[in-house]
ZAKOL-972543 format. One record per residue (C-alpha): residue number from 1; residue in one letter; x, y, z. Coordinates in steps of 0.2 Angstrom, whole numbers, plus 5000, padded with zeros to 4 digits. Each point is the difference from the previous one (the first is absolute). Example, Ala and Ser with C-alpha at 12.3 -4.5 7.8 and 13.67 -1.06 7.14 Angstrom:
# ZAKOL-972543
   kepa   vexba      x      y      z
      1       A   5062   4978   5039
      2       S   5006   5017   4997
//
This chain:
# ZAKOL-972543
   kepa   vexba      x      y      z
      1       X   5020   5143   5086
      2       X   5000   4983   4994
      3       X   4996   4995   4982
      4       X   4990   4986   4993
      5       X   5009   4985   4990
      6       X   4995   5003   4982
      7       X   5002   4989   4985
      8       X   4994   5003   4982
      9       X   5001   4991   4984
     10       X   4994   5012   4985
     11       X   4991   5016   5004
     12       X   4984   4991   5004
     13       X   4985   5012   5007
     14       X   4990   4996   5015
     15       X   4989   4986   4996
     16       X   4981   5007   4999
     17       X   4989   4989   5009
     18       X   4979   5002   4999
     19       X   4992   5008   5013
     20       X   4983   4993   4992
     21       X   4988   4997   5015
     22       X   4993   4985   4990
     23       X   5016   4990   5002
     24       X   4998   4991   5015
     25       X   5015   5000   5013
     26       X   5006   4983   5006
     27       X   5003   5001   5018
     28       X   5011   4993   5013
     29       X   5002   5005   5018
     30       X   5006   4992   5015
     31       X   5004   5004   5019
     32       X   5001   4994   5017
     33       X   4986   4993   5012
     34       X   5000   5003   5018
     35       X   5011   4985   5002
     36       X   5013   5006   4989
     37       X   4995   4988   4986
     38       X   4999   5004   4982
     39       X   4983   5003   4993
     40       X   4992   5003   4982
     41       X   4990   5017   5003
     42       X   4997   5002   4982
     43       X   4999   4987   4984
     44       X   4993   5008   4985
     45       X   5000   4994   4982
     46       X   5003   5011   4986
     47       X   4996   5001   4981
     48       X   5012   4986   4997
     49       X   5008   4996   5016
     50       X   4994   4989   5014
     51       X   5011   5001   5016
     52       X   5000   4982   5008
     53       X   5009   4997   5018
     54       X   5011   4985   5000
     55       X   5006   5001   5017
     56       X   5001   5010   5017
     57       X   5011   4998   5016
     58       X   5004   5011   5013
     59       X   5003   5016   4993
     60       X   5004   4993   4984
     61       X   4988   4997   4984
     62       X   5001   4996   4981
     63       X   4987   5005   4986
     64       X   5000   4995   4982
     65       X   4994   5010   4987
     66       X   4991   4990   4990
     67       X   4994   5006   4982
     68       X   4983   4999   4994
     69       X   5009   5001   4983
     70       X   5018   5001   5000
     71       X   5001   5009   4983
     72       X   4999   5019   4997
     73       X   4991   5007   4986
     74       X   4999   5017   4992
     75       X   4990   5012   5013
     76       X   5001   4989   5014
     77       X   5006   5006   5017
     78       X   5004   4991   5015
     79       X   5001   5008   5018
     80       X   5006   4992   5016
     81       X   5000   5009   5017
     82       X   5010   4993   5016
     83       X   5001   5004   5017
     84       X   5011   4992   5012
     85       X   4995   5005   5018
     86       X   5012   5003   5014
     87       X   5012   4986   5005
     88       X   4994   4989   4986
     89       X   5010   4990   4986
     90       X   4991   4998   4985
     91       X   5005   4990   4983
     92       X   4991   5002   4984
     93       X   5003   4988   4986
     94       X   4994   4997   4983
     95       X   4998   4982   4994
     96       X   5001   5003   4981
     97       X   5007   5011   4988
     98       X   4991   5016   4993
     99       X   5000   5003   4981
    100       X   4997   5016   4993
    101       X   4993   4996   4981
    102       X   4999   5012   4985
    103       X   4993   5015   5003
    104       X   4999   5010   4982
    105       X   5007   5014   5011
    106       X   4988   5000   5012
    107       X   5010   4999   5018
    108       X   4993   4989   5014
    109       X   5005   5003   5018
    110       X   5006   4991   5016
    111       X   5003   5008   5017
    112       X   5002   4996   5018
    113       X   5000   5012   5014
    114       X   5005   4994   5017
    115       X   5002   5007   5017
    116       X   5010   4991   5013
    117       X   4998   5004   5020
    118       X   5013   5003   5012
    119       X   5012   4985   5003
    120       X   4992   4990   4986
    121       X   5006   4992   4984
    122       X   4992   4998   4984
    123       X   5006   4987   4986
    124       X   4995   5000   4984
    125       X   5006   4983   4990
    126       X   4994   5006   4981
    127       X   4997   4988   4987
    128       X   5008   5006   4982
    129       X   4991   5014   4991
    130       X   5001   4995   4982
    131       X   4999   5014   4987
    132       X   4994   4992   4985
    133       X   5003   5007   4982
    134       X   4989   5013   4996
    135       X   4995   5003   5018
    136       X   5001   5016   5011
    137       X   4999   5001   5019
    138       X   5003   5011   5013
    139       X   5006   4991   5018
    140       X   5001   5008   5016
    141       X   5005   4996   5017
    142       X   4998   5013   5015
    143       X   5005   4995   5018
    144       X   4998   5012   5013
    145       X   5011   4995   5016
    146       X   4998   5005   5019
    147       X   5013   5002   5011
    148       X   5010   4982   5002
    149       X   4989   4993   4985
    150       X   5010   4989   4989
    151       X   4996   4994   4981
    152       X   5007   4986   4989
    153       X   4994   5000   4981
    154       X   5002   4987   4986
    155       X   4998   5009   4982
    156       X   5003   4990   4985
    157       X   4996   5008   4984
    158       X   5000   4990   4983
    159       X   5002   5010   4984
    160       X   4992   4989   4987
    161       X   4994   4982   5000
    162       X   5013   4988   4994
    163       X   5006   5006   4980
    164       X   4989   5014   5000
    165       X   5003   5018   5002
    166       X   4995   5010   5016
    167       X   4985   5011   5003
    168       X   5002   5015   5010
    169       X   5002   5000   5019
    170       X   5000   5016   5010
    171       X   5003   4994   5017
    172       X   5004   5011   5017
    173       X   5005   4994   5018
    174       X   4999   5013   5013
    175       X   5003   4997   5019
    176       X   5000   5012   5013
    177       X   4995   5006   5017
    178       X   4995   5016   5010
    179       X   5017   5009   4994
    180       X   4999   4997   4982
    181       X   5006   4987   4987
    182       X   5011   4985   5004
    183       X   5000   4993   4983
    184       X   4994   5005   4983
    185       X   5002   4990   4986
    186       X   4992   5003   4982
    187       X   5002   4989   4985
    188       X   4994   5002   4981
    189       X   5004   4987   4989
    190       X   4993   4993   4984
    191       X   5006   4992   4983
    192       X   5011   5015   4996
    193       X   5004   5009   5016
    194       X   5006   4984   5009
    195       X   5013   4996   4987
    196       X   5008   5017   5001
    197       X   5020   5001   5005
    198       X   5003   5000   5018
    199       X   4983   4993   5006
    200       X   4993   4982   4999
    201       X   5010   4993   4984
    202       X   4993   4984   4997
    203       X   4993   4997   5015
    204       X   4980   4996   5001
    205       X   4999   4997   5018
    206       X   5003   5013   5016
    207       X   5000   4990   5016
    208       X   5001   5011   5013
    209       X   4999   4997   5020
    210       X   4998   5016   5010
    211       X   5002   5001   5019
    212       X   4998   5016   5009
    213       X   4997   5005   5019
    214       X   5016   4988   5008
    215       X   5017   4995   4995
    216       X   4996   4983   4990
    217       X   5014   4987   5002
    218       X   5014   4997   4986
    219       X   4994   4989   4987
    220       X   5010   4985   4994
    221       X   5011   5006   4985
    222       X   4992   4997   4983
    223       X   5010   5007   4983
    224       X   4983   5006   4993
    225       X   4992   5009   5014
    226       X   5004   5017   5004
    227       X   4998   5006   5019
    228       X   4998   5018   5003
    229       X   5000   5009   5018
    230       X   4989   5014   5002
    231       X   5003   5017   5009
    232       X   4987   4994   5011
    233       X   5000   4983   5010
    234       X   4995   4988   4986
    235       X   5008   4991   4984
    236       X   4994   4996   4982
    237       X   5006   4984   4992
    238       X   4996   4999   4982
    239       X   5002   4988   4983
    240       X   4999   5002   4983
    241       X   4999   4987   4989
    242       X   4991   4992   4983
    243       X   4992   4985   5009
    244       X   4989   5000   5014
    245       X   5006   4984   5006
    246       X   5016   5008   5002
    247       X   4995   5013   5012
    248       X   4985   4989   5009
    249       X   5014   4989   5011
    250       X   5013   5013   5007
    251       X   4987   5015   5001
    252       X   4987   4989   5009
    253       X   5014   4994   5012
    254       X   5004   5019   5004
    255       X   4982   5003   5004
    256       X   4999   4986   5011
    257       X   5015   5004   5010
    258       X   4996   5018   5003
    259       X   4981   4994   5004
    260       X   5008   4988   5014
    261       X   5008   5015   5008
    262       X   4982   5009   5002
    263       X   4993   4985   5006
    264       X   5012   4998   5014
    265       X   4998   5020   5003
    266       X   4981   4997   5001
    267       X   5002   4984   5012
    268       X   5012   5011   5011
    269       X   4986   5014   5000
    270       X   4988   4988   5007
    271       X   5011   4993   5015
    272       X   5005   5019   5005
//
């Protein structure tokens, strides 16, 4: 019996994501036409997110999640659904950071559910999520992988703006396939928990790159980046710091290095 790779910071509960039918879901779906070229089968704007295609070529495509409003207020809920058809590589990028503002105890939520087809790749180059002082946000990413599928995620969580305390963040990242979970991570951090011994210390920035579904190459050595091998094929690179600028370059390079590997795989798949 295989085991999922599970990490946890504090005893976070599973984030509660709204099922309110009044919340409009942003939807993105790609597949391949009869000639093998990638095509956009669904592009639907959500409550505060507008997906905009950037380019597509062969079996690869890129879409930006453009915020109609790049701030989360008390009671706001953002839901995103992504479907990647068989044999397609899709990269989702965010051009601007998302800020969760003071909520006076009322939480907001952000969730993304992804289905990745056979032999496909899903890449998510997420912009920072900033939990401003007094905010409360639930953030969930769920990725379901078909046989031979791969995923690469860049996640950056910022605990408070400069010179302020952090809001409350409850985050969960779950990657799985038909046999169960491949990687599960839960985080709960805020103005008190983030400073407990053995957790984050003085760090405000949690910057992670998560690769699952293949054996990514070894990254150039960096004294501040920790790299963990998963039990299933995959790796995690993570860097903690107080300064967002300090993690942006090294972790951005880590994402690009592993993204280039997936781009080569996608190109080879078209030639085979």
